[in-house]
C-alpha positions, 0 to 999 in steps of 0.5 A, spaced: 274 256 707 281 260 708 282 266 712 283 271 706 276 268 704 273 269 710 275 276 711 273 278 704 266 275 706 266 277 713 259 280 712 256 274 710 259 269 715 259 274 721 252 271 723 255 264 723 260 266 727 256 270 732 252 264 733 258 260 735 261 266 740 255 269 743 259 272 748 263 277 743 260 284 743 258 288 737 264 292 738 268 286 738 265 284 731 267 290 728 274 290 731 275 283 728 273 284 721 274 277 719 281 277 722 283 271 725 288 273 730 283 278 732 278 273 733 282 268 737 284 274 741 277 276 743 275 269 744 280 268 748 278 274 752 271 273 753 271 265 754 277 265 759 280 260 755 288 259 752 290 262 746 291 254 743 284 253 745 281 259 741 285 258 735 283 251 735 276 253 735 277 258 730 280 253 725 274 248 726 269 254 725 273 256 719 273 248 716 266 248 718 265 254 713 269 251 708 265 244 708 258 248 708 261 252 702 263 246 698 256 242 700 252 248 697 257 248 691 255 241 690 248 242 691 248 248 686 252 244 681 247 238 681 241 242 681 244 246 674 245 239 671 238 237 673 235 243 669 240 242 663 238 235 663 230 237 663 231 242 658 235 237 653 229 233 654 224 238 653 228 240 646 226 233 644 
């Protein structure tokens, strides 16, 4: 998931981010608001790690969000396909 989509869906994905970076405060999350540079800065500050490491963690998390979204889309596609096949069988 790219950062534009993360920022746009921040309310939905913030929970997963909170699970990953539990040391961030409510105020941190409000200030991050889905912005990558803000998240990286807060991770760096709260965890005492380098900017490069914080950037790497944020990128890996975003990729995991993308992978989960793709998996969910595939699951829904398969479910809809099965439903359509069932409807077709019932028609006959």
